C-alpha positions as CSV (number, residue, x, y, z in Angstrom):
1,M,86.1,78.0,119.5
2,I,86.0,80.5,116.7
3,S,82.5,80.9,115.4
4,K,83.0,83.0,112.3
5,P,83.5,81.4,108.9
6,F,86.8,79.7,109.6
7,R,87.0,75.9,110.0
8,Y,90.0,73.8,111.1
9,F,91.9,71.7,108.6
10,L,92.8,68.2,109.5
11,L,96.5,67.9,110.3
12,P,98.9,65.3,109.0
13,L,100.4,64.4,112.3
14,A,104.0,63.1,112.0
15,A,106.8,65.3,113.2
16,A,108.8,66.4,116.2
17,M,108.5,69.3,118.7
18,F,111.7,71.1,119.2
19,M,112.5,73.2,122.4
20,T,116.0,74.4,123.4
21,L,117.1,76.6,126.2
22,S,120.3,78.3,125.2
23,C,122.5,79.4,122.4
24,N,124.7,82.4,121.7
25,D,125.1,82.4,117.9
26,D,123.5,84.9,115.6
27,Q,123.6,82.8,112.5
28,P,120.4,81.6,110.9
29,Y,118.6,78.8,112.6
30,T,118.5,75.4,110.8
31,D,115.2,73.6,111.3
32,P,116.2,70.2,112.8
33,D,113.3,68.4,111.1
34,P,112.2,70.4,108.0
35,L,108.7,69.8,106.7
36,P,107.8,69.9,103.0
37,D,105.9,72.9,101.7
38,D,103.5,70.8,99.7
39,D,101.8,68.9,102.5
40,D,98.4,67.5,101.5
41,P,95.7,68.9,103.8
42,S,93.6,65.8,103.1
43,A,96.3,63.4,104.2
44,P,95.2,60.8,106.8
45,I,95.9,61.4,110.5
46,I,98.8,59.4,111.9
47,P,98.5,58.1,114.5
48,D,94.7,57.7,114.9
49,V,94.3,60.8,117.0
50,D,93.0,64.3,116.1
51,I,95.5,66.7,117.5
52,L,93.2,69.6,117.3
53,A,90.3,68.0,119.2
54,T,92.8,66.5,121.7
55,A,94.3,69.9,122.4
56,Q,90.9,71.6,122.7
57,Q,89.9,69.0,125.3
58,L,93.1,69.3,127.3
59,W,92.9,73.1,127.3
60,A,89.3,73.1,128.4
61,E,90.2,71.0,131.4
62,E,93.5,72.7,132.3
63,F,93.2,76.3,131.2
64,D,89.6,77.4,131.9
65,A,89.1,80.9,130.5
66,S,87.7,82.1,133.8
67,T,91.1,81.4,135.5
68,F,93.1,83.6,133.2
69,V,94.9,86.6,134.7
70,D,96.7,88.7,132.1
71,A,100.2,90.1,132.7
72,V,100.8,93.6,133.9
73,E,103.5,95.1,131.7
74,T,105.9,97.8,132.8
75,V,106.6,100.4,130.1
76,P,110.4,100.9,129.7
77,T,111.6,104.4,130.3
78,D,115.2,104.4,129.1
79,S,115.7,104.2,125.4
80,L,119.5,103.8,125.8
81,T,119.6,100.8,128.2
82,Q,116.3,99.0,127.4
83,P,116.3,97.5,124.0
84,D,112.5,97.0,123.8
85,Y,111.8,100.7,124.5
86,E,110.5,101.3,121.0
87,D,108.2,98.2,121.1
88,F,105.8,100.0,123.5
89,F,103.3,102.2,121.8
90,E,103.4,104.5,124.9
91,N,106.9,105.5,123.9
92,S,105.8,106.5,120.4
93,S,105.0,110.0,119.1
94,M,101.7,108.5,118.0
95,Y,100.9,108.1,121.6
96,T,102.3,111.4,122.9
97,D,101.3,113.6,120.0
98,G,98.2,111.8,118.7
99,T,97.7,110.2,115.3
100,R,96.7,111.4,111.9
101,D,93.7,109.1,111.2
102,V,92.7,107.6,107.9
103,I,89.5,105.5,108.1
104,I,89.3,102.8,105.5
105,T,85.9,101.1,105.1
106,Y,85.3,97.9,103.3
107,R,81.9,97.2,101.8
108,G,81.7,94.0,99.7
109,D,83.7,94.6,96.5
110,T,84.5,98.2,97.2
111,A,86.5,100.2,99.7
112,T,86.4,103.9,100.6
113,W,88.7,106.1,102.8
114,K,88.5,109.4,104.6
115,F,91.2,111.5,106.2
116,E,90.1,112.5,109.7
117,D,93.1,114.3,111.3
118,D,93.2,118.1,112.0
119,D,95.8,118.5,109.3
120,K,94.1,116.3,106.7
121,H,95.0,118.3,103.6
122,K,98.7,117.9,104.3
123,T,98.2,114.2,105.2
124,E,96.2,113.6,102.0
125,A,98.9,115.2,100.0
126,A,101.6,112.9,101.4
127,V,99.6,109.7,101.9
128,K,98.4,108.3,98.5
129,I,95.7,105.7,98.6
130,S,94.3,103.8,95.7
131,A,92.0,100.8,95.3
132,R,91.2,98.1,92.9
133,G,87.8,96.9,94.0
134,A,88.3,96.3,97.7
135,H,92.1,95.9,97.4
136,V,93.6,99.0,99.0
137,T,97.2,100.2,98.4
138,V,98.7,102.9,100.6
139,R,101.9,104.7,99.6
140,N,103.4,106.9,102.3
141,D,107.0,106.4,101.1
142,E,107.8,109.5,99.1
143,G,110.6,111.4,100.6
144,E,110.4,111.1,104.4
145,G,106.7,110.3,104.3
146,R,104.1,111.6,106.8
147,A,104.5,110.5,110.4
148,R,102.0,109.3,113.0
149,I,99.5,107.7,110.6
150,N,96.8,105.5,111.9
151,Y,94.9,103.4,109.3
152,I,91.6,102.4,110.9
153,L,90.0,99.4,109.1
154,R,86.2,98.8,109.3
155,G,83.6,96.9,107.4
156,E,83.5,93.6,105.7
157,T,84.8,92.1,102.4
158,D,85.4,88.6,101.1
159,N,87.8,89.8,98.5
160,G,89.9,92.7,99.7
161,S,93.2,93.6,101.3
162,L,95.5,96.3,102.6
163,R,99.0,96.8,101.1
164,V,101.2,99.4,102.7
165,Y,104.4,101.1,101.6
166,S,105.6,103.6,104.3
167,A,108.7,105.6,105.1
168,K,107.6,105.9,108.7
169,K,106.4,103.5,111.3
170,F,102.7,103.5,111.6
171,L,99.6,102.2,113.3
172,V,96.9,99.9,111.9
173,T,93.7,99.7,114.0
174,L,91.3,96.9,113.4
175,D,87.8,98.0,114.4
176,D,85.3,95.2,113.8
177,V,86.7,94.4,110.4
178,T,86.3,91.2,108.3
179,L,89.0,91.3,105.7
180,C,89.4,88.2,103.5
181,N,91.4,88.1,100.3
182,R,90.9,85.6,97.4
183,E,94.2,86.6,95.8
184,G,96.8,86.8,98.6
185,S,97.5,88.3,102.0
186,A,94.9,90.2,103.9
187,I,97.5,92.7,105.3
188,N,100.8,93.1,103.4
189,V,103.5,95.6,104.5
190,Q,106.3,95.9,101.9
191,K,108.3,98.9,103.1
192,V,108.6,100.2,106.6
193,G,111.0,103.0,107.5
194,E,112.0,104.5,110.8
195,K,113.0,101.5,112.8
196,K,110.7,99.2,110.8
197,R,107.6,98.9,112.9
198,M,103.9,98.4,112.3
199,F,101.8,98.6,115.4
200,L,98.7,96.4,114.8
201,C,96.0,97.4,117.3
202,M,92.7,95.6,118.1
203,E,90.2,98.3,119.1
204,D,88.9,97.8,122.6
205,G,86.0,95.2,122.5
206,S,86.3,94.6,118.8
207,D,86.1,91.3,116.9
208,N,88.3,91.1,113.8
209,Y,88.6,88.4,111.2
210,L,91.4,88.1,108.6
211,C,91.9,85.4,106.0
212,D,94.2,84.9,103.1
213,A,93.7,83.1,99.8
214,A,94.1,79.4,99.2
215,Q,96.6,80.3,96.4
216,Y,98.4,83.6,96.1
217,T,97.9,85.2,92.6
218,D,98.5,88.9,93.3
219,T,102.2,88.8,94.5
220,V,104.2,91.7,93.0
221,P,107.5,90.7,91.4
222,G,110.3,91.3,93.8
223,E,108.1,91.3,96.9
224,D,107.3,88.7,99.5
225,E,103.9,87.5,100.6
226,K,104.3,85.0,103.4
227,G,101.0,84.9,105.3
228,T,97.6,86.3,106.1
229,I,99.4,89.2,107.9
230,F,102.9,89.8,106.6
231,S,105.4,92.6,107.1
232,E,109.0,93.1,106.0
233,G,109.4,95.0,109.3
234,K,108.6,94.4,112.9
235,I,104.9,93.6,113.9
236,I,103.7,94.8,117.3
237,L,100.3,93.4,118.3
238,M,98.4,95.3,121.0
239,G,95.0,96.5,122.1
240,K,92.1,95.0,124.0
241,G,90.2,93.4,121.2
242,R,90.1,90.0,119.5
243,L,91.9,88.9,116.3
244,H,90.9,85.8,114.4
245,V,93.3,84.7,111.7
246,S,92.8,82.0,109.2
247,A,95.7,81.0,106.9
248,L,94.6,78.9,104.0
249,C,97.9,79.1,102.0
250,S,100.8,80.1,104.2
251,H,101.6,81.4,107.7
252,A,99.0,83.2,109.8
253,I,101.3,86.0,111.1
254,A,104.7,86.4,109.6
255,S,107.5,89.0,109.7
256,D,110.9,89.3,108.2
257,D,111.9,91.0,111.5
258,D,110.6,90.5,115.0
259,I,107.1,90.0,116.4
260,R,105.9,91.3,119.8
261,I,102.6,90.5,121.5
262,H,101.5,92.7,124.3
263,S,99.0,92.2,127.1
264,G,95.3,92.8,126.5
265,V,95.0,91.3,123.0
266,E,93.4,88.0,122.2
267,I,94.7,86.2,119.1
268,L,93.0,83.0,117.7
269,V,94.7,81.3,114.8
270,D,93.1,78.4,113.0
271,S,93.0,76.7,109.6
272,C,96.7,77.4,109.3
273,R,98.4,75.7,106.4
274,K,101.9,76.4,107.6
275,D,103.1,78.1,110.8
276,G,100.9,80.0,113.2
277,I,103.4,82.7,114.0
278,H,106.6,82.9,112.1
279,A,109.4,85.4,112.5
280,K,112.7,85.7,110.7
281,D,114.2,87.1,113.9
282,G,112.7,86.8,117.4
283,I,109.2,86.6,119.0
284,V,108.3,88.0,122.4
285,M,105.0,87.4,124.1
286,S,104.7,89.5,127.2
287,G,100.9,89.2,127.7
288,G,97.6,88.5,126.1
289,M,95.8,85.3,125.2
290,V,97.1,83.4,122.1
291,K,95.6,80.2,120.8
292,I,97.2,78.6,117.7
293,L,96.1,75.5,115.7
294,A,98.5,75.0,112.8
295,R,99.6,72.3,110.3
296,K,103.3,72.8,110.7
297,D,104.9,74.8,113.6
298,A,102.7,76.7,116.0
299,I,105.6,79.1,116.5
300,Q,108.9,79.4,114.5
301,C,111.8,81.7,114.8
302,D,114.6,81.6,112.2
303,T,117.5,83.4,113.9
304,I,119.6,81.8,116.6
305,S,120.1,83.9,119.8
306,K,116.7,85.6,119.5
307,G,114.2,82.7,119.5
308,F,111.0,82.8,121.5
309,T,110.6,84.6,124.8
310,L,107.5,84.2,127.0
311,T,107.2,86.5,130.0
312,G,103.4,86.7,130.5
313,G,100.0,85.9,129.2
314,R,98.6,82.5,128.1
315,L,99.8,80.6,125.0
316,L,97.9,77.5,123.8
317,A,99.5,75.9,120.7
318,A,98.8,72.7,118.8
319,A,100.6,71.7,115.6
320,K,102.8,69.1,114.2
321,R,105.5,70.8,116.3
322,G,104.7,73.2,119.0
323,L,107.8,75.3,118.8
324,T,110.8,75.5,116.4
325,A,112.9,78.2,118.0
326,N,116.3,78.5,119.7
327,P,116.4,79.6,122.5
328,F,113.1,79.2,124.2
329,I,113.2,81.6,127.2
330,Y,110.3,81.0,129.7
331,D,110.1,83.7,132.3
332,G,106.4,83.9,133.2
333,G,102.9,83.3,132.0
334,E,101.3,80.0,131.0
335,F,101.8,77.8,128.0
336,S,100.7,74.4,126.6
337,F,102.3,73.0,123.4
338,V,100.5,69.9,122.1
339,A,102.1,67.8,119.3
340,V,102.5,64.3,118.1
341,S,105.9,63.1,119.0
342,S,107.8,60.9,121.4
343,Q,111.0,63.0,121.0
344,C,110.2,66.2,122.9
345,P,113.1,66.8,125.3
346,T,112.5,67.3,129.0
347,S,113.9,70.6,130.1
348,G,115.0,69.9,133.7
349,S,113.2,73.1,134.7
350,A,110.7,72.9,137.5
351,L,108.7,75.5,135.7
352,W,107.2,73.2,133.1
353,T,106.3,69.6,132.7
354,K,106.1,67.1,129.9
355,E,103.4,64.4,129.5
356,E,103.6,61.7,126.9
357,H,100.2,60.1,126.1
358,P,99.7,56.5,124.9
359,E,97.5,57.8,122.0
360,G,100.7,59.2,120.4
361,Y,100.8,62.8,121.4
362,V,102.8,64.8,123.9
363,E,102.0,67.9,125.9
364,V,104.6,70.3,127.3
365,K,103.2,72.9,129.6
366,G,104.2,75.6,132.1
367,K,102.0,77.4,134.7
């Protein structure tokens, strides 16, 4: 259970879980059972079962934390033949050459920053940072920008954010930060150059809390703002810390590109008004511990042929629908999707099972 100031919304529980194994088309994915955007969070539970409490009980019995063994990932070595080569931080110049650190500290209604790298004067000349209260805007998009930037977030605010414009891929390190925004997203990446990647790292042993606003009022005209964490580019989640995400208005983690989850990280998503993890393209989970409680889909991918791939780690997901993605490729790890539906297809694979419960919910799991 998440103990910081996030509480679960009651879910309206009438929908279908969708899981499919194969498709070769690249056209956009059409949701087979679209859900309205204006769901009333106070709507009664149908049927008379609390999906969140039910899922928590199932997981406590079937997926005891002490039994979890994380995946061991192999870092790809060939950039020409291995398409996920760039998704590993170890293959980045930020890993081989070191980073240019900018420490951003939130304190209530204010935020301060400090350039810590050895070449800080050049970095400060290229990376422009401004703040309105505790709402921080970073611009590293002039010309080719400054490479290898690591934005380290610390401190606590109940009305702050980070908005990034960057001509280079970059790293954001969460180091025991509580970042809640009363106006919109907590982290909003609007421009990412150089293969469109943000590495989002949880510092070893850290606990980090992100929350968006119940209503977005700070959206810039012409820009999107689709969740507590949103990026127009790819999001790579990594590190050996914990990330708690509460989404009061939209998705918890959303990208207009791909999302990748590496081993080591622990992600806890609750109070999620829409989807837990939502990608325009594909989602790959190759390790880590991910727990999602959402009002719509736990996981959704919009593009056919990419879909959701699980190769390691443990995924526990409860929502109206556990998964809306095509295809779903299961090649390792453990998962449990819990939803209210009698229409969840049986896969025919010996790797997972489906259980329909008389109370009106279904669990599909693989171990």
